[in-house]
Kinemage of the C-alpha trace (Angstrom):
@kinemage 1
@onewidth
@group {chain A} dominant
@subgroup {mainchain}
@vectorlist {calphas} color= white
{ca met a 1} P 291.601 294.524 232.333
{ca lys a 2} L 289.207 294.607 229.247
{ca asp a 3} L 286.041 296.272 228.919
{ca val a 4} L 283.264 294.077 227.847
{ca ile a 5} L 280.495 295.173 225.812
{ca ile a 6} L 277.204 292.671 226.047
{ca val a 7} L 274.983 292.711 222.953
{ca gly a 8} L 271.722 291.412 223.852
{ca thr a 9} L 269.610 292.688 227.309
{ca gly a 10} L 267.266 289.509 227.340
{ca lys a 11} L 267.749 286.328 229.356
{ca ala a 12} L 271.396 285.415 227.938
{ca gly a 13} L 272.633 288.716 228.237
{ca phe a 14} L 271.603 288.675 232.332
{ca leu a 15} L 272.956 285.464 232.616
{ca his a 16} L 276.349 286.592 231.573
{ca tyr a 17} L 276.256 289.975 233.416
{ca phe a 18} L 275.234 288.076 236.322
{ca ser a 19} L 278.758 286.259 235.994
{ca tyr a 20} L 280.579 289.283 235.396
{ca lys a 21} L 279.776 290.809 238.376
{ca lys a 22} L 281.144 288.246 240.065
{ca phe a 23} L 284.589 288.386 238.936
{ca lys a 24} L 287.118 289.834 241.535
{ca asn a 25} L 288.744 291.666 238.615
{ca ile a 26} L 287.194 293.210 235.548
{ca gly a 27} L 286.607 296.215 233.222
{ca lys a 28} L 284.034 298.094 232.786
{ca leu a 29} L 280.326 296.460 231.435
{ca phe a 30} L 278.459 297.915 228.757
{ca phe a 31} L 274.977 297.239 227.137
{ca val a 32} L 273.966 297.152 223.308
{ca asp a 33} L 269.874 297.068 222.189
{ca ile a 34} L 269.056 298.001 219.107
{ca ser a 35} L 265.701 299.210 220.920
{ca glu a 36} L 267.781 301.086 223.424
{ca lys a 37} L 265.797 299.151 226.387
{ca met a 38} L 266.230 296.739 229.118
{ca lys a 39} L 264.550 293.433 228.036
{ca asn a 40} L 265.314 291.879 231.311
{ca glu a 41} L 264.397 293.602 234.651
{ca asn a 42} L 267.076 291.803 236.835
{ca ile a 43} L 270.099 293.937 234.829
{ca asp a 44} L 270.622 296.985 237.155
{ca val a 45} L 272.368 298.958 234.639
{ca gln a 46} L 270.588 302.182 233.391
{ca lys a 47} L 271.965 302.705 229.914
{ca val a 48} L 271.728 300.825 226.795
{ca tyr a 49} L 273.077 301.865 223.763
{ca pro a 50} L 271.888 301.360 220.351
{ca thr a 51} L 275.255 300.372 218.912
{ca ile a 52} L 278.694 298.907 219.447
{ca asn a 53} L 279.899 302.372 218.076
{ca asp a 54} L 277.895 304.181 220.242
{ca ala a 55} L 279.017 302.412 223.470
{ca ile a 56} L 282.515 302.800 222.508
{ca ile a 57} L 282.256 306.875 221.487
{ca asn a 58} L 280.343 307.599 224.783
{ca asn a 59} L 282.745 306.326 226.896
{ca asn a 60} L 285.782 307.063 225.159
{ca leu a 61} L 286.687 303.351 225.180
{ca asp a 62} L 290.165 301.739 223.157
{ca ile a 63} L 289.097 299.775 220.332
{ca ser a 64} L 291.870 296.775 221.384
{ca asn a 65} L 290.980 296.667 224.860
{ca ile a 66} L 287.325 295.403 224.366
{ca ile a 67} L 285.354 292.440 224.341
{ca val a 68} L 282.113 291.808 222.868
{ca asp a 69} L 280.293 289.509 224.084
{ca ile a 70} L 277.068 288.355 221.681
{ca cys a 71} L 273.638 287.431 223.338
{ca thr a 72} L 271.360 287.816 220.726
{ca pro a 73} L 269.071 285.321 218.379
{ca lys a 74} L 271.251 283.354 216.229
{ca ser a 75} L 270.073 285.271 212.997
{ca val a 76} L 272.148 288.404 213.942
{ca phe a 77} L 275.236 286.760 215.044
{ca leu a 78} L 277.144 287.310 211.618
{ca asp a 79} L 276.034 290.748 211.097
{ca ile a 80} L 277.483 292.104 215.084
{ca ile a 81} L 280.347 289.907 214.541
{ca asn a 82} L 280.893 292.006 210.673
{ca gln a 83} L 280.535 294.871 212.832
{ca cys a 84} L 282.962 294.311 215.269
{ca lys a 85} L 285.421 293.948 212.118
{ca glu a 86} L 284.412 297.135 210.904
{ca leu a 87} L 285.260 298.341 214.238
{ca gly a 88} L 288.389 296.729 214.404
{ca ile a 89} L 287.197 294.872 217.373
{ca lys a 90} L 289.019 290.843 217.484
{ca asp a 91} L 288.228 289.601 221.177
{ca ile a 92} L 284.471 288.103 220.817
{ca ile a 93} L 282.072 286.274 222.577
{ca val a 94} L 279.091 284.252 220.941
{ca glu a 95} L 276.331 282.656 222.482
{ca lys a 96} L 275.272 279.203 220.853
{ca pro a 97} L 274.233 277.783 218.692
{ca phe a 98} L 277.440 279.543 216.516
{ca ile a 99} L 277.128 277.795 213.568
{ca val a 100} L 279.692 278.477 211.176
{ca lys a 101} L 280.744 277.251 207.114
{ca glu a 102} L 283.957 275.650 207.066
{ca glu a 103} L 285.957 278.806 205.426
{ca phe a 104} L 284.707 281.323 208.217
{ca phe a 105} L 287.937 281.219 210.112
{ca lys a 106} L 290.360 281.476 206.767
{ca glu a 107} L 288.202 284.297 206.077
{ca asn a 108} L 288.752 285.938 209.494
{ca glu a 109} L 292.043 284.700 210.917
{ca glu a 110} L 292.763 288.222 212.730
{ca leu a 111} L 289.797 287.186 215.177
{ca asn a 112} L 289.720 285.309 218.542
{ca ile a 113} L 286.009 284.027 218.685
{ca val a 114} L 284.931 281.393 221.630
{ca met a 115} L 281.678 280.095 221.735
{ca val a 116} L 279.691 279.747 225.197
{ca his a 117} L 278.836 276.252 226.028
{ca asn a 118} L 278.749 276.662 229.837
{ca tyr a 119} L 277.575 272.841 230.299
{ca val a 120} L 281.051 271.903 229.796
{ca tyr a 121} L 281.911 273.676 232.766
{ca ser a 122} L 279.469 271.955 234.705
{ca lys a 123} L 280.629 269.667 237.816
{ca ile a 124} L 277.865 267.283 236.146
{ca thr a 125} L 279.303 267.127 233.339
{ca ile a 126} L 283.011 266.708 234.402
{ca gly a 127} L 281.903 264.355 237.017
{ca ile a 128} L 279.971 262.208 233.983
{ca lys a 129} L 283.615 262.328 232.080
{ca glu a 130} L 285.594 261.454 234.916
{ca ile a 131} L 283.340 258.348 236.136
{ca ile a 132} L 283.221 257.166 232.769
{ca glu a 133} L 287.247 257.239 232.142
{ca lys a 134} L 288.073 256.083 235.942
{ca glu a 135} L 286.043 253.115 235.423
{ca asn a 136} L 287.037 252.453 232.125
{ca leu a 137} L 283.847 252.404 230.942
{ca thr a 138} L 282.425 251.898 227.351
{ca pro a 139} L 279.237 253.873 226.281
{ca lys a 140} L 276.687 252.138 224.589
{ca met a 141} L 273.825 254.929 224.366
{ca val a 142} L 274.152 258.577 225.509
{ca tyr a 143} L 270.175 259.922 225.905
{ca thr a 144} L 269.977 263.725 226.780
{ca asn a 145} L 266.849 265.196 227.542
{ca phe a 146} L 266.555 269.268 228.142
{ca ser a 147} L 262.755 270.146 228.449
{ca lys a 148} L 260.577 272.912 229.963
{ca asn a 149} L 257.282 274.578 229.530
{ca arg a 150} L 258.554 278.143 227.027
{ca leu a 151} L 254.825 278.556 225.731
{ca ser a 152} L 254.624 282.122 227.218
{ca glu a 153} L 258.064 282.790 226.553
{ca ser a 154} L 258.114 282.155 222.938
{ca phe a 155} L 255.057 283.439 221.585
{ca lys a 156} L 256.134 286.754 223.068
{ca gly a 157} L 258.982 286.601 221.004
{ca arg a 158} L 262.213 286.092 222.890
{ca gly a 159} L 265.060 284.550 221.605
{ca met a 160} L 263.606 285.424 217.788
{ca tyr a 161} L 264.464 287.941 215.040
{ca lys a 162} L 263.909 288.242 211.769
{ca ser a 163} L 262.913 284.311 211.980
{ca val a 164} L 261.029 282.042 213.882
{ca thr a 165} L 263.926 279.927 216.209
{ca arg a 166} L 263.731 276.471 215.338
{ca asn a 167} L 263.746 274.020 218.570
{ca ile a 168} L 267.368 272.336 217.912
{ca glu a 169} L 268.584 275.941 217.743
{ca leu a 170} L 267.284 276.522 221.671
{ca asp a 171} L 268.797 273.469 224.145
{ca ile a 172} L 269.616 271.015 221.752
{ca pro a 173} L 273.142 272.764 221.283
{ca his a 174} L 274.006 272.500 224.611
{ca gln a 175} L 273.022 268.948 224.401
{ca val a 176} L 275.084 268.497 221.348
{ca tyr a 177} L 278.328 269.989 222.679
{ca ile a 178} L 278.030 267.904 226.139
{ca thr a 179} L 277.710 264.904 224.490
{ca gln a 180} L 281.185 265.786 222.349
{ca tyr a 181} L 282.657 266.394 225.153
{ca ile a 182} L 281.792 263.195 226.848
{ca leu a 183} L 282.425 260.824 224.059
{ca gly a 184} L 284.974 262.955 222.238
{ca asn a 185} L 284.756 264.023 218.114
{ca arg a 186} L 283.127 260.564 216.652
{ca pro a 187} L 281.969 260.789 213.133
{ca thr a 188} L 278.045 261.692 213.093
{ca lys a 189} L 275.611 259.849 211.333
{ca leu a 190} L 271.791 261.402 211.453
{ca leu a 191} L 269.386 258.472 211.906
{ca ala a 192} L 266.263 260.499 212.360
{ca leu a 193} L 265.245 264.124 213.303
{ca asp a 194} L 261.602 265.067 214.305
{ca glu a 195} L 260.220 268.792 214.837
{ca lys a 196} L 257.326 269.749 215.741
{ca ser a 197} L 255.376 273.151 215.328
{ca ile a 198} L 253.356 274.842 218.355
{ca lys a 199} L 250.000 277.358 217.686
{ca gln a 200} L 248.101 279.853 219.509
{ca gly a 201} L 245.506 281.427 218.090
{ca asp a 202} L 246.360 282.467 214.767
{ca val a 203} L 250.254 282.343 215.047
{ca val a 204} L 252.257 279.485 214.478
{ca leu a 205} L 255.519 278.700 215.481
{ca glu a 206} L 257.181 276.486 212.977
{ca lys a 207} L 259.255 273.776 213.786
{ca his a 208} L 259.563 275.276 217.719
{ca gly a 209} L 257.581 273.051 220.258
{ca tyr a 210} L 259.458 269.746 220.430
{ca gly a 211} L 262.906 267.950 218.523
{ca lys a 212} L 264.225 264.808 218.875
{ca ile a 213} L 267.586 263.992 217.070
{ca ile a 214} L 268.540 260.292 216.948
{ca thr a 215} L 272.546 259.770 215.700
{ca lys a 216} L 274.912 257.732 215.754
{ca lys a 217} L 278.488 258.461 216.851
{ca asp a 218} L 280.598 255.280 215.780
{ca asp a 219} L 278.870 252.657 217.139
{ca ile a 220} L 277.060 254.633 219.979
{ca leu a 221} L 273.607 255.369 219.534
{ca val a 222} L 272.728 259.159 220.894
{ca ile a 223} L 269.349 260.669 221.296
{ca his a 224} L 268.401 264.132 222.083
{ca glu a 225} L 265.201 265.337 223.294
{ca ser a 226} L 263.384 268.697 224.098
{ca asp a 227} L 260.018 269.462 224.947
{ca leu a 228} L 258.822 273.343 225.162
{ca thr a 229} L 255.375 272.356 225.488
{ca thr a 230} L 256.023 270.153 228.917
{ca asn a 231} L 254.961 271.504 232.641
{ca thr a 232} L 257.963 269.506 233.887
{ca thr a 233} L 261.263 270.758 233.610
{ca val a 234} L 264.297 268.059 233.120
{ca arg a 235} L 267.870 268.987 232.037
{ca glu a 236} L 269.755 265.445 232.300
{ca val a 237} L 272.258 263.725 230.394
{ca thr a 238} L 272.007 259.461 230.600
{ca val a 239} L 275.152 257.026 230.162
{ca val a 240} L 274.062 253.633 228.823
{ca cys a 241} L 277.503 251.645 229.407
{ca asp a 242} L 278.473 247.584 229.145
{ca asn a 243} L 277.923 245.808 231.831
{ca asp a 244} L 274.385 247.005 232.259
{ca ile a 245} L 276.319 250.435 233.886
{ca ile a 246} L 274.397 253.512 233.611
{ca val a 247} L 276.111 256.724 234.469
{ca gln a 248} L 273.121 259.685 235.101
{ca gly a 249} L 273.548 263.331 235.616
{ca glu a 250} L 270.672 265.634 236.838
{ca tyr a 251} L 271.612 269.370 236.245
{ca phe a 252} L 270.566 272.234 238.503
{ca ile a 253} L 267.316 274.216 237.982
{ca tyr a 254} L 266.458 277.531 238.682
{ca asp a 255} L 263.660 279.859 238.197
{ca lys a 256} L 264.034 283.073 236.112
{ca asp a 257} L 265.374 285.170 239.193
{ca leu a 258} L 268.433 282.676 239.305
{ca asn a 259} L 266.890 281.162 242.516
{ca lys a 260} L 268.036 277.368 242.960
{ca leu a 261} L 265.147 275.188 242.444
{ca lys a 262} L 266.892 272.175 242.406
{ca ser a 263} L 270.688 270.962 242.965
{ca gly a 264} L 272.382 268.466 240.865
{ca thr a 265} L 273.335 265.183 241.092
{ca ile a 266} L 274.946 262.293 239.445
{ca lys a 267} L 274.009 258.462 239.870
{ca ile a 268} L 275.485 255.302 238.927
{ca tyr a 269} L 273.388 252.531 238.156
{ca lys a 270} L 274.320 248.879 238.242
{ca asn a 271} L 271.506 246.514 237.287
{ca ser a 272} L 268.851 249.077 238.361
{ca asp a 273} L 270.115 249.528 241.639
{ca val a 274} L 271.975 253.003 242.453
{ca ile a 275} L 275.309 252.028 243.407
{ca lys a 276} L 276.452 255.424 243.850
{ca glu a 277} L 275.215 259.213 244.332
{ca ile a 278} L 276.924 262.284 244.390
{ca asn a 279} L 274.992 265.466 245.605
{ca ile a 280} L 276.448 268.138 243.979
{ca asp a 281} L 275.132 271.830 245.565
{ca val a 282} L 277.294 274.457 244.155
{ca asp a 283} L 277.744 274.176 240.139
{ca asp a 284} L 278.041 277.597 239.017
{ca asn a 285} L 279.128 276.685 235.281
{ca met a 286} L 278.335 280.261 233.632
{ca tyr a 287} L 280.656 281.704 235.446
{ca glu a 288} L 283.632 279.320 235.017
{ca cys a 289} L 283.246 279.485 231.597
{ca leu a 290} L 283.374 283.385 230.927
{ca leu a 291} L 286.021 283.530 234.020
{ca glu a 292} L 288.183 281.093 231.388
{ca phe a 293} L 287.208 283.153 228.290
{ca tyr a 294} L 288.071 286.287 229.949
{ca asn a 295} L 290.962 285.466 231.279
{ca tyr a 296} L 292.202 284.315 227.720
{ca phe a 297} L 291.456 287.637 225.862
{ca asn a 298} L 293.141 288.994 228.920
{ca gly a 299} L 296.274 286.968 228.504
{ca ile a 300} L 296.146 285.587 231.878
{ca ser a 301} L 295.627 281.939 230.607
{ca val a 302} L 296.189 279.947 227.709
{ca gly a 303} L 292.756 278.661 226.318
{ca val a 304} L 292.160 275.516 224.332
{ca asp a 305} L 291.865 275.667 220.895
{ca tyr a 306} L 287.992 276.795 220.602
{ca lys a 307} L 288.269 277.616 217.017
{ca glu a 308} L 288.371 273.620 216.860
{ca gln a 309} L 285.522 273.502 218.946
{ca ile a 310} L 283.228 275.803 217.033
{ca lys a 311} L 284.191 274.067 214.069
{ca glu a 312} L 283.389 270.316 215.329
{ca phe a 313} L 280.205 271.811 216.940
{ca ser a 314} L 279.122 273.278 213.752
{ca lys a 315} L 280.216 270.288 211.625
{ca glu a 316} L 277.525 268.118 213.255
{ca met a 317} L 274.821 270.994 214.271
{ca ser a 318} L 275.129 272.074 210.074
{ca ile a 319} L 273.634 267.725 209.731
{ca tyr a 320} L 270.764 268.613 211.919
{ca met a 321} L 270.138 272.681 210.710
{ca asp a 322} L 270.373 271.275 207.030
{ca lys a 323} L 267.829 268.707 207.215
{ca cys a 324} L 264.405 269.889 206.241
């Protein structure tokens, strides 16, 4: 089984490590961080390497038996991928939002790259899509809201390197690929985009505090909203369908130590009445996502067209990222 080098020791690195430790069969796990320090106190590994090459040399690793899992800010994704290319490493996992130009995969055909889209593996997301298909519903509007209070973490610089991370680079990428999964790939027309900055003392985080995107996918209205200054944590997807039916999913909420604060639910409304409610007590979507990727890289299972997923995701996200 292949060894995994996790690049980045913050929250994303911890979430991935937490999932890998639950695998029944896995190679050795290593961490890389340019600071050579663990940013997340929950990671119980003593040694951190400054570079991927240091991890390889110090542990006599076989290049052909390595998966590099990139859990860094978006601004250095391509730098790390280029390091992997120089070392001859082909199997790469990248956290969201991995946004590439159309020619990227033509120039890097030898690389096997997947982007983490763990909410697609959530029982809530899968359940919403199954209900819509089973009941033959026609979506008219999708509203997603991923909001929380991130002020303390943001002003400490979490998830930022080289540049301030825009709001639409944080949770909205989850909201985008969830909607792509539910609706399928459709032409996207941007109707409005709103971003708000936040300030603390003399420090201003441009376009970081709040984001809202309003689009149309064919004739379906889609609204994504994310407020990082609210004290109310929300992670929900609402699909308004024909015949006055609404399918709404509320995702699990965890604290920083991954203790569950709230279970997940799917509700079906008809004329404002809840006609069905599904309560979900276990929803380990990051584990399911990474397990599929790991089995794919080890030749145990045949993956879907991950490159095509990244292309479709990049195409839509580029519309928003390029908007001033």
